[in-house]
C-alpha positions as CSV (number, residue, x, y, z in Angstrom):
1,M,0.0,0.0,0.0
2,R,1.6,3.3,-1.1
3,T,1.9,5.3,2.0
4,L,3.1,8.9,2.7
5,V,4.4,10.0,6.1
6,V,3.7,13.7,6.6
7,I,6.1,15.4,9.0
8,P,5.4,19.1,9.8
9,T,8.5,21.0,10.8
10,Y,9.4,24.3,12.4
11,N,12.9,24.7,13.8
12,E,13.7,21.0,13.9
13,R,17.2,21.0,12.5
14,E,18.5,18.8,15.5
15,N,15.9,16.1,14.8
16,I,14.8,16.0,11.1
17,E,17.8,14.0,9.7
18,S,17.6,11.3,12.4
19,I,13.8,10.9,12.1
20,V,13.9,10.6,8.3
21,A,16.8,8.2,8.5
22,G,14.8,6.0,11.0
23,I,11.9,5.9,8.5
24,L,14.1,5.0,5.5
25,A,15.9,2.3,7.6
26,L,12.6,0.4,7.7
27,G,13.3,-0.5,4.1
28,M,9.6,-0.4,3.1
29,R,9.5,0.0,-0.7
30,D,6.1,1.8,-0.9
31,L,6.8,4.2,1.9
32,A,7.7,7.9,1.3
33,V,8.2,11.0,3.4
34,L,6.9,14.5,3.0
35,V,8.5,17.2,5.1
36,V,6.2,20.2,5.4
37,D,8.4,23.1,6.5
38,D,7.1,26.4,7.6
39,A,10.1,28.5,6.6
40,S,12.1,27.4,9.6
41,P,14.7,30.1,10.4
42,D,17.1,27.5,11.8
43,G,17.6,25.9,8.4
44,T,15.4,22.8,8.8
45,G,14.0,23.3,5.3
46,R,17.6,23.3,3.8
47,L,18.4,20.1,5.6
48,A,15.2,18.5,4.3
49,D,16.1,19.6,0.8
50,N,19.5,17.8,1.2
51,L,17.7,14.7,2.3
52,S,15.4,14.9,-0.8
53,R,18.4,15.3,-3.1
54,N,20.0,12.2,-1.6
55,H,16.7,10.2,-1.7
56,P,14.8,11.6,-4.6
57,E,12.3,8.7,-4.8
58,S,11.4,8.6,-1.2
59,V,11.8,12.0,0.5
60,F,10.0,15.1,-0.6
61,V,9.7,18.7,0.8
62,L,6.8,21.1,0.8
63,H,8.0,24.6,1.7
64,R,5.4,27.0,3.1
65,P,6.1,30.8,3.4
66,A,5.5,31.2,7.1
67,K,4.6,29.4,10.3
68,S,0.9,28.6,9.8
69,G,0.1,25.9,12.4
70,L,0.1,22.1,12.7
71,G,-3.4,21.5,11.4
72,S,-2.9,23.5,8.2
73,A,0.4,21.8,7.6
74,Y,-1.3,18.4,7.8
75,L,-4.1,19.5,5.5
76,D,-1.5,20.8,2.9
77,G,0.3,17.5,3.2
78,F,-3.0,15.6,2.8
79,R,-3.7,17.5,-0.4
80,W,-0.2,16.8,-1.7
81,A,-0.7,13.1,-1.1
82,M,-4.1,12.9,-2.7
83,R,-2.8,14.6,-5.9
84,R,-0.1,11.8,-6.1
85,D,-2.5,8.9,-5.5
86,F,-1.1,7.6,-2.2
87,E,-3.3,5.0,-0.7
88,A,-2.6,5.9,2.9
89,V,-1.2,8.9,4.8
90,C,0.5,8.9,8.2
91,E,1.1,11.7,10.6
92,M,4.3,11.8,12.6
93,D,6.1,14.3,14.8
94,A,9.6,15.5,13.9
95,D,11.0,15.7,17.4
96,G,11.7,12.0,18.0
97,S,8.7,11.4,20.2
98,H,7.4,8.8,17.8
99,D,9.3,5.6,17.1
100,P,9.5,4.9,13.4
101,L,9.4,1.2,14.2
102,V,5.7,1.6,15.0
103,L,4.9,2.8,11.4
104,P,4.6,-0.8,10.0
105,L,2.1,-1.6,12.8
106,L,-0.1,1.5,12.0
107,I,0.1,0.8,8.2
108,G,-0.6,-2.9,8.8
109,A,-3.7,-2.1,10.8
110,V,-5.1,0.0,7.8
111,E,-4.2,-2.8,5.4
112,K,-6.2,-5.2,7.6
113,G,-9.3,-3.0,7.5
114,A,-9.0,0.0,9.8
115,D,-9.8,3.4,8.4
116,L,-7.7,5.2,11.0
117,A,-5.0,3.6,13.1
118,I,-3.8,5.7,16.1
119,G,-0.6,5.2,18.0
120,S,-2.2,5.5,21.4
121,R,-0.6,6.5,24.8
122,R,-3.9,5.8,26.6
123,V,-4.6,2.1,26.0
124,R,-3.1,-0.9,27.8
125,G,0.6,-1.2,26.8
126,G,0.9,2.5,25.9
127,G,2.6,5.2,28.0
128,I,4.5,8.4,28.2
129,V,8.1,8.9,29.2
130,G,9.6,12.3,30.2
131,W,6.6,14.2,31.4
132,G,6.3,15.5,34.9
133,P,3.2,15.0,37.2
134,H,1.7,18.4,36.3
135,R,1.8,17.7,32.6
136,H,0.3,14.3,33.0
137,L,-2.5,15.7,35.1
138,M,-3.3,18.5,32.7
139,S,-3.3,16.1,29.7
140,W,-5.5,13.6,31.4
141,G,-8.0,16.3,32.6
142,A,-8.3,17.9,29.1
143,M,-8.7,14.5,27.4
144,T,-11.3,13.3,29.8
145,F,-13.3,16.6,29.6
146,S,-13.3,16.7,25.9
147,R,-14.1,13.0,25.4
148,F,-17.1,13.4,27.8
149,L,-18.5,16.5,26.2
150,L,-18.1,15.2,22.6
151,G,-19.1,11.6,23.4
152,L,-15.9,10.2,21.9
153,K,-14.9,6.5,22.2
154,T,-11.3,7.0,21.1
155,K,-9.1,7.2,24.2
156,D,-6.1,9.2,22.8
157,I,-7.9,11.9,20.9
158,T,-4.8,14.2,20.7
159,A,-2.4,11.6,19.5
160,G,-0.2,12.8,16.6
161,F,1.0,9.4,15.4
162,R,-1.6,8.1,12.9
163,C,-2.3,6.4,9.7
164,Y,-5.4,7.2,7.6
165,R,-6.9,5.3,4.7
166,R,-7.1,7.3,1.5
167,A,-10.9,7.4,1.6
168,V,-10.8,9.0,5.1
169,I,-8.5,11.8,3.9
170,E,-10.7,12.4,0.9
171,R,-13.7,12.8,3.1
172,L,-11.9,15.0,5.7
173,L,-10.7,17.4,3.0
174,R,-14.4,18.0,2.1
175,L,-15.2,19.1,5.7
176,P,-15.0,22.5,7.3
177,I,-12.0,21.7,9.5
178,A,-11.2,24.9,11.3
179,S,-8.4,24.0,13.7
180,G,-5.1,25.3,12.6
181,G,-3.1,24.2,15.6
182,Y,-2.9,21.1,17.8
183,A,-6.7,20.9,18.3
184,F,-6.7,19.6,14.7
185,Q,-6.1,16.1,16.1
186,E,-9.3,16.1,18.2
187,E,-11.3,17.6,15.4
188,T,-10.3,14.9,12.9
189,V,-11.1,12.2,15.5
190,F,-14.5,13.8,16.1
191,Y,-15.3,13.7,12.4
192,C,-14.0,10.2,11.9
193,E,-16.2,8.8,14.7
194,R,-19.3,10.7,13.5
195,L,-18.8,9.5,10.0
196,G,-18.6,5.9,11.2
197,F,-15.0,5.2,10.2
198,R,-13.3,2.3,11.9
199,I,-10.7,3.5,14.4
200,V,-8.2,1.3,16.1
201,E,-5.7,2.3,18.8
202,I,-2.3,0.6,18.9
203,P,-0.3,1.1,22.1
204,I,2.9,3.2,21.8
205,V,5.4,4.6,24.3
206,F,5.6,8.4,23.6
207,R,9.0,9.9,24.6
208,D,9.2,13.6,25.2
209,R,11.6,15.4,22.9
210,L,15.3,15.4,23.9
211,Q,16.4,18.2,21.6
212,G,14.9,21.5,20.5
213,G,12.0,23.4,22.0
214,S,8.4,22.4,22.3
215,K,6.0,24.1,19.7
216,L,3.0,23.8,22.1
217,A,2.3,27.4,22.9
218,F,0.0,28.6,25.7
219,R,-2.5,29.9,23.2
220,E,-3.2,26.3,22.1
221,V,-5.0,25.6,25.4
222,P,-8.0,28.0,24.9
223,A,-8.0,26.9,21.3
224,F,-8.4,23.3,22.4
225,F,-11.4,24.1,24.6
226,S,-13.0,26.4,22.1
227,T,-12.8,23.6,19.5
228,I,-14.7,21.4,21.9
229,M,-17.5,23.9,22.2
230,R,-17.6,24.5,18.5
231,L,-17.7,20.8,17.7
232,R,-20.6,20.3,20.2
233,R,-22.7,22.5,17.9
234,T,-21.4,21.0,14.7
235,A,-23.6,18.8,12.4
236,V,-21.4,16.6,10.2
237,P,-22.3,17.5,6.5
238,A,-23.9,14.7,4.5
239,E,-21.8,12.9,1.9
240,G,-21.4,15.1,-1.2
241,N,-21.6,18.4,0.7
C-alpha cells in the first residue's frame, strides 16, 4: 500500500535528519516521506532539501512561506498526497517522540481494514516517558473533559502518530475543519467517529523530545477548549456536501 508519512517542521534541525533516517531504515519499498516546513529560520528546510536530493524517490519537501500551524500543515500534506495517488497517509512528529518502528504496525492495521490507526498512549501497553506529574494531570484532565463532552470513544484523541486510509483523507478534505493548531487532532477524530469510520488504537510509548524546544504554545490551550464547544454545535455534513 503506497503510504506517505507527513512530518510538519518548524525549527527541527536537530531532529529531522535522524527521524527521516529512521523511517528510511525500515526498508519499506512503498513508503515515502513528505516534510512540510514552515520557513524554519534554523535551516530545517535546507536540511530537508538535502535529504530529498539524496533520496529523490522517497523524500519530498513542501515549503510554506511562514509558520501557519500544525493543522494547516497536515491539510496541505494531505492534499499533496491525494494529488499523487497515495493509498494511505501517516502523521508523525519531527521531534523524535514517535518511534519509526511503529509505522509498520499502523500501516498494517489499515491494510487489515482499519480506516484510521492511532498510536495511542492511553490504551493498555501504551505510555508516556519524560513528562512531569503536572503535565500528566493536565493532559488527562483535558482529554477526559473533551471525550465526555463530545461523546468520543477513542481514548487518545490528541495523538499525533496516525495512519489514515485514503478514503478518510478524501472525506476530511471536504469538511470545514477549522483547527489550525494542535486541536486539529481532536477535530479529525471527532469527524471520523461521527462518519462511522473504523478507528483502532495501537499502544505506543511516547517519549518527550530530547532536543529542540516544544512548539506547544499557551494559546493552544484555549483553542483546544473552544474547539470542543464548536464541535458540540457541529452537524457533520452529509456525503457530497
